[in-house]
C-alpha positions in Angstrom: -32.0 21.7 -29.9 -29.0 19.4 -29.1 -28.2 16.1 -30.8 -26.2 13.1 -29.6 -25.3 9.8 -30.9 -25.1 7.0 -28.8 -21.2 5.7 -28.1 -20.7 2.0 -28.9 -19.2 0.2 -26.3 -17.8 -2.6 -27.7 -14.3 -1.9 -29.3 -14.5 -5.0 -31.8 -18.0 -3.3 -32.8 -16.3 0.3 -33.8 -14.8 0.9 -37.3 -11.1 1.2 -38.5 -9.9 3.3 -41.5 -7.8 1.8 -43.9 -6.1 4.1 -46.7 -7.0 3.2 -50.3 -3.3 4.0 -51.2 -2.7 0.9 -48.8 -5.2 -1.3 -50.6 -4.1 -0.1 -54.0 -0.5 0.4 -53.9 1.0 -2.0 -51.1 -1.6 -4.7 -50.6 -1.6 -6.6 -53.7 2.0 -7.5 -53.4 2.4 -8.2 -49.9 2.4 -11.6 -48.4 -1.2 -12.5 -46.9 0.2 -12.8 -43.5 2.2 -9.7 -43.8 -1.0 -7.9 -44.4 -2.8 -9.1 -41.6 -0.4 -8.4 -39.0 -0.3 -4.6 -40.5 -4.2 -4.4 -40.7 -4.7 -6.0 -37.1 -2.0 -3.8 -35.6 -3.4 -0.7 -37.3 -6.8 -1.2 -35.9 -5.2 -1.2 -31.9 -3.2 1.8 -32.9 -6.1 3.9 -34.4 -8.2 3.2 -31.0 -5.2 3.8 -28.8 -5.2 0.3 -27.3 -2.3 -1.7 -26.3 -1.0 -4.9 -28.2 2.3 -6.7 -28.4 3.8 -9.2 -31.1 3.5 -12.1 -28.8 -0.4 -11.6 -28.3 -0.9 -10.6 -32.0 0.7 -13.8 -33.3 -1.6 -15.8 -31.3 -4.9 -14.2 -32.0 -3.9 -14.2 -35.8 -2.5 -17.7 -35.5 1.2 -16.9 -36.5 4.6 -17.2 -35.0 5.9 -14.4 -33.2 9.0 -14.7 -35.9 6.5 -14.2 -38.6 5.0 -10.9 -37.1 8.9 -9.6 -36.7 9.4 -10.3 -40.5 6.2 -8.4 -41.2 7.4 -5.8 -39.5 10.6 -5.6 -41.4 9.0 -6.0 -44.8 6.3 -3.1 -44.1 9.6 -1.0 -43.0 11.3 -1.5 -46.2 7.9 -0.7 -48.0 8.0 2.6 -46.1 4.9 2.0 -44.3 5.7 2.0 -41.0 8.9 3.2 -38.6 10.3 1.6 -35.9 11.3 3.5 -32.8 14.1 2.0 -30.8 15.2 3.1 -27.1 18.7 2.2 -28.1 20.7 3.1 -31.5 21.7 -0.8 -31.8 17.9 -1.7 -32.3 18.5 -4.6 -29.6 15.5 -3.8 -27.8 11.7 -3.8 -28.2 10.6 -1.0 -30.8 7.5 0.9 -31.0 5.9 1.1 -34.5 4.8 3.9 -35.8 2.1 3.9 -38.9 3.3 6.3 -41.9 0.8 8.6 -43.0 1.0 7.2 -46.9 -0.8 10.2 -48.4 2.1 12.5 -47.2 4.7 10.0 -48.2 3.5 10.1 -51.8 2.4 13.6 -52.1 4.6 15.6 -49.4 3.7 16.8 -46.0 2.6 20.2 -44.8 5.5 22.9 -43.7 4.3 22.8 -40.1 3.4 20.2 -37.5 -0.3 19.8 -36.8 -1.8 21.8 -33.8 -0.9 19.8 -30.6 1.6 17.3 -32.7 5.2 17.0 -31.2 7.8 17.8 -33.6 9.3 15.2 -35.4 12.9 16.0 -34.8 12.3 16.5 -31.0 10.5 13.1 -30.9 13.4 11.6 -32.9 16.3 13.1 -30.8 15.3 10.7 -28.0 15.5 7.4 -29.5 19.0 6.1 -29.7 19.7 8.0 -26.1 21.6 6.1 -23.9 20.1 7.9 -20.9 16.8 7.3 -22.1 17.4 3.7 -22.4 18.6 3.8 -18.7 15.6 5.7 -17.6 12.9 3.1 -19.2 14.8 0.2 -17.7 14.9 1.8 -14.0 11.0 2.6 -14.2 10.3 -0.8 -15.0 11.9 -2.0 -12.2 10.1 0.5 -10.0 6.7 -0.4 -11.2 7.6 -4.0 -11.4 6.6 -4.8 -14.8 7.1 -3.7 -18.3 5.9 -0.8 -19.7 3.0 -0.5 -22.6 3.7 1.7 -25.6 1.2 3.7 -24.7 3.0 4.5 -21.4 6.4 4.5 -23.3 4.9 7.2 -25.4 3.8 9.3 -22.8 6.9 9.7 -21.2 9.0 10.4 -24.4 6.3 13.4 -24.8 7.4 14.8 -21.5 11.1 14.7 -22.4 9.9 16.9 -25.8 7.0 18.8 -24.2 8.6 19.9 -21.1 12.3 19.7 -22.2 12.6 17.6 -19.4 15.9 15.3 -19.0 15.7 11.6 -18.4 17.5 12.1 -15.0 14.8 14.4 -13.8 11.5 12.0 -15.1 13.0 9.1 -13.4 13.3 11.2 -10.5 9.8 12.5 -10.5 8.7 8.6 -10.7 10.8 7.4 -7.7 9.2 10.6 -5.7 5.7 10.1 -6.6 5.9 6.1 -6.5 7.3 6.6 -2.8 4.3 8.9 -2.1 2.1 6.2 -3.4 1.3 8.5 -6.6 1.7 5.8 -9.4 -0.5 7.5 -12.1 1.4 9.2 -15.2 -1.1 12.0 -15.2 -0.1 12.4 -11.5 3.7 12.2 -12.3 3.3 14.4 -15.6 2.0 17.0 -13.5 4.9 17.0 -11.4 7.5 16.8 -14.1 5.7 19.8 -15.8 5.7 22.1 -12.2 9.3 21.4 -11.7 10.1 22.4 -15.5 8.0 25.2 -15.0 10.1 26.5 -11.9 13.5 25.9 -14.1 14.5 22.8 -12.0 16.6 21.2 -14.9 18.6 18.7 -12.7 18.2 16.6 -10.0 20.2 18.8 -7.6 17.8 21.4 -8.3 15.1 19.6 -7.4 16.7 18.2 -4.4 17.2 21.7 -3.3 13.8 22.7 -3.6 12.2 19.6 -2.0 14.5 19.9 0.8 13.1 23.9 1.2 9.6 22.4 0.8 9.3 19.0 2.2 11.3 19.7 5.7 7.7 19.6 7.2 6.4 17.2 4.8 9.4 14.5 5.8 8.3 14.8 9.2 4.9 14.1 8.2 5.7 10.9 6.2 8.0 9.6 9.1 5.1 10.0 11.6 2.8 8.4 9.5 4.9 5.5 8.6 5.6 5.0 12.3 1.8 4.6 12.4 1.6 2.3 9.6 -0.2 4.4 7.6 0.7 4.8 3.8 -1.5 7.4 2.7 -1.0 11.2 2.9 -1.8 13.5 6.4 -5.0 15.1 6.4 -5.2 18.9 6.8 -6.0 18.3 10.6 -3.4 15.8 11.2 -0.7 18.1 9.8 -2.1 20.9 12.1 -1.6 18.4 14.9 1.7 17.5 13.9 2.9 21.2 13.7 1.8 21.7 17.2 3.7 18.6 18.3 7.2 20.2 17.1 6.7 23.8 16.8 4.6 24.5 20.0 5.1 21.6 22.2 9.0 21.7 21.2 9.2 17.9 20.7 12.0 16.0 18.8 11.3 13.6 16.4 12.7 11.0 18.5 10.2 11.8 21.1 7.4 12.0 18.7 8.1 8.4 17.5 8.4 7.1 21.0 5.0 8.4 21.5 3.9 6.6 18.1 5.4 3.7 19.4 3.1 3.3 22.2 0.1 2.8 19.8 1.7 -0.8 19.7 -0.7 -1.6 22.4 -3.8 -0.5 21.0 -5.9 -2.1 18.2 -6.3 0.9 16.2 -3.1 3.2 16.0 -4.1 6.8 15.3 -3.2 10.6 15.7 -5.7 11.6 18.6 -4.0 8.8 20.9 -0.3 10.0 20.1 -1.7 13.5 20.6 -3.1 12.7 23.9 0.2 11.0 25.2 2.5 13.5 23.9 -0.1 16.3 25.8 0.4 14.4 28.9 4.0 14.5 28.8 3.8 18.0 27.9 2.0 18.8 31.3 4.3 16.4 33.5 7.2 18.3 32.0 5.6 21.8 32.9 4.6 20.8 36.2 8.2 19.5 37.1 10.1 22.3 35.4 11.8 19.9 33.0 12.7 19.4 29.3 9.6 18.0 27.7 12.1 15.6 25.7 13.2 13.9 28.7 12.0 10.3 29.3 11.1 8.6 32.4 12.7 5.3 33.3 9.9 2.6 34.8 11.5 0.6 37.6 10.8 -3.0 38.1 8.6 -2.1 41.2 6.4 0.0 38.9 6.4 -2.6 36.0 5.2 -5.5 38.4 2.3 -2.8 39.7 1.3 -2.6 35.9 1.1 -6.2 35.7 -0.8 -6.2 38.5 -3.4 -3.8 37.0 -3.5 -5.6 33.9 -4.5 -8.7 35.5 -6.8 -7.2 37.8 -8.4 -5.3 34.7 -9.1 -8.5 32.8 -10.3 -10.8 35.7 -13.0 -7.7 36.5 -13.7 -7.7 32.4 -14.4 -11.4 32.6 -16.2 -11.4 35.5 -18.5 -8.7 34.3 -19.0 -10.5 31.3 -20.0 -13.9 33.0 -22.7 -12.0 34.9 -23.9 -10.5 32.0 -24.4 -14.1 30.2 -25.9 -15.4 33.8 -28.7 -12.7 33.5 -29.3 -13.4 29.9 -28.8 -17.1 29.6 -29.6 -18.9 33.2 -28.6 -22.1 32.0 -24.9 -21.1 31.9 -24.8 -20.3 35.3 -26.3 -23.9 36.2 -23.8 -25.4 33.8 -20.8 -23.7 35.5 -22.2 -24.7 38.9 -22.5 -28.4 38.1 -18.8 -28.1 36.1 -17.8 -26.6 39.6 -19.3 -29.7 41.5 -17.9 -31.9 39.2 -14.5 -30.7 39.1 -14.6 -30.9 43.2 -15.7 -34.4 42.7 -12.9 -35.5 40.7 -10.6 -33.6 43.0 -11.8 -35.8 45.8 -11.6 -39.5 43.6 -8.2 -38.7 43.0 -7.1 -38.0 46.6 -9.1 -40.7 47.6 -7.8 -43.3 45.0 -11.0 -43.7 43.4 -11.1 -46.3 40.3 -9.9 -45.3 36.8 -13.7 -45.7 35.8 -15.1 -43.2 37.9 -12.5 -40.3 37.1 -13.3 -41.3 33.5 -17.0 -41.3 33.9 -16.7 -37.6 35.8 -14.4 -36.1 32.8 -17.1 -37.4 30.6 -19.9 -35.6 32.2 -17.7 -32.5 32.6 -17.0 -32.8 28.6 -20.9 -33.1 27.8 -21.6 -29.8 29.9 -18.7 -27.8 28.4 -20.0 -29.1 25.0 -23.5 -27.7 25.9 -22.4 -24.7 27.0 -20.5 -24.0 24.2 -23.3 -24.8 21.9 -26.0 -22.5 23.8 -23.5 -19.4 23.9 -23.0 -19.7 19.9 -26.7 -20.3 19.4 -27.3 -16.7 21.3 -24.4 -14.8 19.2 -21.8 -15.3 22.0 -18.0 -16.5 21.4 -17.4 -19.7 23.0 -14.8 -17.9 25.3 -16.7 -14.9 25.7 -16.4 -15.2 29.7 -12.8 -16.3 29.7 -10.5 -14.1 31.2 -8.3 -12.2 28.4 -5.1 -11.3 29.2 -2.8 -8.8 27.0 -0.2 -11.8 26.9 -1.3 -15.4 26.8 2.4 -16.3 27.4 2.7 -15.2 31.1 -1.0 -14.4 31.8 0.4 -10.5 32.5 2.8 -11.7 35.2 6.0 -11.1 33.0 7.4 -14.7 33.7 6.5 -17.5 31.4 5.9 -20.9 32.4 9.5 -21.9 32.2 10.6 -18.9 34.8 11.9 -16.8 31.9 11.2 -13.1 31.4 8.4 -12.6 28.7 9.1 -11.2 25.6 6.2 -8.7 26.4 8.1 -6.7 29.0 9.5 -4.2 26.5 6.1 -3.4 25.4 4.3 -3.7 29.0 7.3 -1.3 30.1 6.6 1.4 27.3 2.8 1.0 28.4 3.7 1.4 32.1 5.3 4.6 31.5 2.1 6.1 30.2 0.0 4.5 33.0 2.1 6.3 35.6 2.0 9.7 34.1 -2.0 9.1 33.9 -2.1 8.2 37.4 0.0 11.6 38.4 -2.6 13.5 36.4 -5.5 11.9 38.1 -4.3 12.6 41.5 -3.7 16.2 41.0 
């Protein structure tokens, strides 16, 4: 038979221990506000929760200056120790509550199991390199570190004999990989320490050996807009691009840029582009990394292809709507007739009132069309022609007669389009 006890979920319903020595020997002579500060902070320390002087002062109805005076008092009494990150004590400090029994009656000869040696912990305080490390860590995280986080990082210096420079490098290395958990970073520090990597240069040398492929992975992922790590299947795919197909990084990144023309960039699309380039290079007996220049004539053909494709898709959608909603076809026919009447009225010089009447009728028909489409769960512009570029309507030239800004992207797409056509005709 096993016995379990339900855990208390509300922190404020838990119990905190106060040493009788404190109650009998320290509390009677202490100012009341100082006792409040000591007991309140002791509660948070016992349960491993974060608290700072500013917040504690507000919750206790005191000034922050008063809480600092309290810590000065308790430090003089020996009830606490302040741990600073530099020797002058001019930065924020960590409060360590003294074991009053050990203070009065002596300590055990050795540290408790799992406890960091006091000498090792004390040596890191007052170290200039440690202060620099914490300042840079806070800049990397974009926030201040809690006392719990500071304690964890300090333990790495003692437990793994890691230098502040290596710890800082580990944090930079991990955050670049979007790994900001201190538990994850600690594993990295521990692994480097176990491998005998005591300096940043030694770490860099090891990473250069291990990360040559991972650099390529990260570079390709970044080009595709991903911030995650590559999956196993993606790593195998990238290995094939570089090792089997013989592509350079520049050529692979060029293929990645082709995804700018699709809605969801993905590895399969890039892989298909590279496979097509590989097949074409093999058929012509040329270097796989050789690029193909797209002429203006080819670019014009591609623009024609895009326009015809967009117009065809719009016509197919229109026929779909006509079949599902016959009234839309009637409205479109009426609008065409009214448009023709308007043109004739303008040519014949009809009255302004007649033109306004025709325009009013056309507006009412367009409004009715929009209502019917939305009521049937279609977008109002569902049957409109959707050009790849709204600036030039897939012509390459704007209304002002200037070259459109989409030409660079269309040129890259045209290269893939030409290659695809050549493969289809073989």
